[in-house]
C-alpha positions in Angstrom: -77.8 17.9 44.8 -77.9 20.8 47.4 -78.7 20.6 51.1 -82.5 20.6 51.4 -83.6 24.2 51.4 -85.5 24.5 54.6 -87.6 27.5 55.5 -87.3 29.0 59.0 -90.6 27.4 59.9 -89.3 24.0 58.9 -86.0 24.2 60.8 -87.4 23.1 64.2 -84.4 21.2 65.5 -80.6 21.4 65.4 -78.7 18.6 63.7 -77.3 16.6 66.6 -73.8 16.2 65.0 -73.6 20.0 64.7 -74.8 20.7 68.3 -71.4 21.4 69.8 -70.3 23.9 67.2 -73.6 25.7 67.0 -74.1 25.8 70.8 -70.7 27.4 71.1 -71.9 30.2 68.9 -75.1 30.6 70.9 -73.0 30.8 74.0 -70.9 33.6 72.5 -74.0 35.4 71.4 -75.4 35.3 75.0 -72.1 36.9 76.2 -72.2 39.5 73.5 -69.0 38.0 72.0 -70.3 36.4 68.8 -68.1 37.3 65.7 -69.8 39.6 63.3 -68.8 37.4 60.4 -69.1 33.7 60.7 -68.2 31.0 58.2 -70.0 27.7 58.8 -68.2 25.1 56.7 -69.1 21.4 56.4 -69.7 18.6 53.9 -72.6 18.6 51.5 -75.8 17.0 52.5 -75.2 17.2 56.3 -77.8 19.7 57.2 -75.8 22.9 57.3 -78.8 24.9 56.1 -81.0 23.6 58.8 -78.4 24.2 61.6 -77.7 27.7 60.3 -81.4 28.4 60.4 -81.7 27.1 63.9 -78.8 29.3 64.9 -80.5 32.3 63.3 -83.6 31.7 65.3 -81.6 31.9 68.5 -79.9 35.1 67.4 -83.1 36.9 66.6 -85.2 36.0 69.7 -85.7 39.1 71.8 -86.1 37.1 75.1 -82.5 36.7 76.1 -82.7 33.2 77.6 -79.9 31.6 75.6 -82.3 29.9 73.3 -85.2 31.0 71.2 -88.4 31.2 73.3 -90.7 30.4 70.3 -93.3 32.8 71.6 -92.1 36.4 71.2 -93.0 38.5 68.1 -89.6 37.9 66.7 -89.8 34.1 67.0 -93.3 34.0 65.6 -92.2 36.1 62.6 -89.3 33.8 62.1 -91.5 30.7 62.2 -93.7 32.3 59.6 -90.7 33.0 57.3 -91.4 36.7 57.4 -88.8 38.3 59.8 -87.9 41.8 58.7 -84.4 41.6 60.3 -83.4 38.5 58.4 -82.2 38.3 54.8 -81.1 35.2 52.8 -78.8 35.2 49.8 -78.8 32.2 47.5 -78.6 31.8 43.7 -81.8 32.9 42.0 -83.9 30.2 40.4 -82.3 28.9 37.3 -78.9 30.3 38.2 -75.9 28.8 39.9 -74.2 32.1 41.1 -75.0 35.0 43.4 -74.4 38.2 41.6 -73.2 41.6 42.7 -76.7 43.3 42.7 -78.3 41.0 45.4 -75.2 41.5 47.5 -75.4 45.3 47.3 -79.1 45.1 48.3 -78.2 42.9 51.2 -75.5 45.4 52.3 -78.1 48.2 52.3 -80.4 46.0 54.4 -77.7 45.5 57.0 -77.2 49.2 57.2 -80.8 49.8 58.3 -81.8 49.8 62.0 -83.1 46.5 63.3 -86.9 46.5 63.5 -87.6 44.0 66.3 -84.6 43.3 68.4 -80.9 44.2 68.6 -79.6 42.2 65.6 -80.0 42.0 61.8 -78.8 38.7 60.3 -77.7 38.0 56.7 -77.3 34.3 55.7 -75.4 33.6 52.4 -75.7 30.0 51.3 -73.8 28.5 49.5 -71.3 31.3 50.0 -69.0 29.9 47.3 -71.7 30.7 44.8 -70.9 34.4 45.0 -69.2 35.8 41.9 -65.8 37.5 42.4 -67.5 40.9 42.1 -70.2 39.9 44.6 -67.6 38.6 47.1 -65.5 41.8 46.7 -68.5 43.9 47.3 -69.1 42.2 50.6 -65.5 42.7 51.9 -65.9 46.0 53.6 -69.2 44.9 55.3 -67.5 41.7 56.5 -64.8 43.8 58.1 -66.9 46.5 59.5 -70.6 45.6 59.6 -73.2 48.1 60.7 -74.5 48.0 64.3 -75.0 44.5 65.6 -75.4 42.9 62.2 -74.2 39.3 61.9 -73.3 37.7 58.6 -73.4 33.9 58.4 -71.7 32.4 55.4 -72.5 28.7 54.8 -70.2 26.8 52.6 -69.3 23.2 51.7 -66.2 24.3 49.8 -64.7 27.2 51.7 -61.5 26.9 49.7 -63.4 28.2 46.7 -64.0 31.5 48.5 -61.5 34.3 48.0 -58.9 34.4 50.8 -59.9 37.9 51.5 -63.4 36.7 52.4 -62.2 33.8 54.6 -59.7 36.0 56.5 -62.5 38.4 57.6 -64.6 35.5 59.0 -64.2 33.3 62.0 -64.7 29.7 60.8 -66.7 27.1 62.6 -66.5 23.6 61.1 -69.7 21.6 61.2 -68.8 17.9 61.3 -70.4 15.1 59.3 -72.4 12.4 61.0 -71.4 8.8 60.9 -73.3 6.5 58.6 -75.1 5.0 61.6 -76.0 8.5 62.9 -77.3 9.4 59.4 -79.5 6.3 59.2 -80.9 6.8 62.7 -81.7 10.5 61.9 -83.4 9.5 58.6 -85.5 6.8 60.2 -86.7 9.2 62.9 -87.3 12.3 60.7 -89.0 10.7 57.6 -92.0 8.6 56.9 -90.0 6.0 54.9 -89.5 2.4 55.9 -86.3 1.1 57.4 -85.3 -0.7 54.2 -85.6 2.3 52.0 -83.8 4.5 54.5 -80.9 2.0 54.5 -80.8 2.0 50.7 -80.7 5.8 50.6 -77.9 6.0 53.2 -75.9 3.4 51.2 -76.1 5.8 48.3 -75.3 8.9 50.3 -73.4 7.8 53.4 -72.8 10.6 55.9 -75.2 12.8 53.9 -78.6 12.4 55.5 -80.2 15.4 53.8 -79.1 14.1 50.4 -80.5 10.7 51.3 -83.8 12.3 52.3 -84.1 14.0 49.0 -83.5 10.7 47.2 -86.4 9.3 49.1 -88.7 12.2 48.6 -88.0 12.5 44.9 -88.3 8.7 44.4 -84.8 8.5 42.9 -83.4 5.4 44.7 -83.6 3.1 41.7 -82.1 5.6 39.4 -79.3 6.5 41.7 -78.5 2.8 42.4 -78.3 2.2 38.6 -75.9 5.1 38.1 -73.8 4.2 41.2 -73.4 0.6 39.9 -72.2 2.0 36.5 -69.6 4.1 38.3 -68.4 1.1 40.2 -68.3 -1.1 37.1 -66.3 1.6 35.3 -63.7 1.8 38.1 -63.4 -2.0 38.1 -62.8 -2.0 34.3 -66.0 -4.0 33.6 -67.3 -1.4 31.2 -65.6 1.0 28.8 -65.5 4.8 29.5 -67.3 5.5 26.2 -70.1 3.0 27.0 -70.5 4.4 30.5 -70.6 8.0 29.2 -73.3 7.2 26.7 -75.5 5.8 29.6 -74.6 8.5 32.2 -74.8 11.6 29.9 -78.5 12.0 30.6 -77.7 12.7 34.3 -77.7 16.2 35.7 -73.9 17.0 36.1 -74.0 18.0 39.7 -75.6 14.8 40.9 -73.5 12.6 38.6 -70.2 14.2 39.7 -71.2 13.6 43.3 -71.9 9.9 42.6 -68.5 9.6 40.9 -66.8 11.3 43.8 -68.5 8.9 46.2 -67.5 5.9 44.2 -63.9 7.1 44.1 -63.9 7.7 47.9 -65.3 4.2 48.5 -62.5 2.8 46.4 -59.9 4.6 48.4 -61.3 3.3 51.7 -61.6 -0.2 50.4 -58.1 -0.3 48.9 -55.9 -2.8 50.7 -52.8 -1.4 52.5 -50.5 -3.1 50.0 -52.2 -1.5 47.0 -51.3 2.1 47.6 -50.9 2.7 43.8 -54.6 2.0 43.3 -55.6 4.4 46.1 -53.3 7.1 44.7 -54.9 6.8 41.3 -58.4 7.0 42.9 -57.4 10.1 44.9 -56.0 11.9 41.8 -59.2 11.1 39.9 -61.3 12.3 42.8 -59.5 15.6 42.9 -60.1 16.1 39.2 -63.8 15.2 39.5 -64.1 17.7 42.4 -62.5 20.4 40.2 -65.1 19.7 37.5 -67.8 20.0 40.2 -66.4 23.2 41.5 -66.2 24.8 38.1 -69.7 23.6 37.2 -71.2 25.1 40.4 -69.4 28.4 39.8 -71.3 28.6 36.5 -68.5 28.1 34.1 -69.7 27.2 30.6 -68.4 23.6 30.4 -69.5 21.2 27.7 -71.6 18.6 29.4 -70.8 15.8 27.0 -67.0 16.5 27.2 -67.1 16.8 31.0 -68.9 13.5 31.4 -66.6 11.7 29.0 -63.5 13.1 30.6 -64.7 12.0 34.1 -65.6 8.5 32.7 -62.0 8.3 31.3 -60.7 9.2 34.8 -62.7 6.5 36.5 -61.9 4.0 33.8 -58.1 4.6 34.3 -58.2 3.5 38.0 -57.8 -0.2 37.3 -56.0 0.1 34.0 
């Protein structure tokens, strides 16, 4: 489940746990020292999209007061989601990858003169969704962008990006919130009751945006059932084949995230004297994450085989 896709008009505030990193970039921009290629990396579901959007508003405002004024033509266009000096690159609907043609179009956009202020901004999210050809096409622009163009790459798995891309960017790590920070934010920024917010955060700790989606899409009961199956599988209370039959209907991305969370919880809960169990859980988690990475890159994996292989991994923890 991706970070909630927020439009410019919706991104009205900066995620508090990202404030220090983003404010540093705003300060560099005010001094004319902001890097032309920035990689914003952070965990899934923590609001990277919203924070990147907030940063973009500051970069595009024409009143140089350090922060977006909200009243100039540039800010009003941004709030309307119709700013001519801003371009977003994400996978097209129904696709998991960003191809080379959209990247080439974005490069041509950056080469044009800014229409409203001094900067043009390109946001690529998730950056790891770029195909190899698309990433290679962007290399020269990352190294020598036109004019005052700024490229923001947003990624939860920067290690999946080619080293040649990472080396041309300055990386800023956006930290994850604590579970209590996530719960407080969710209670303050949603219309859901405290009990349901707590249930959602229990399913997606440190991922408030994922928790918000679970509430908005009415998925709490479904996720709790699947999460319980994953735990039962790890504890040896259900066979891998039986679990796979029940979990196979799930969308792979969400299921792999649930499995990863169950494995991370098992690592945290492992007693110090049971390091072997923790090591098994860590190895299984790494394999699950590799499946997740391959799935998101658009590799043609058999859904049934992937689910069954992952169920076997979870079932081997307590064997």
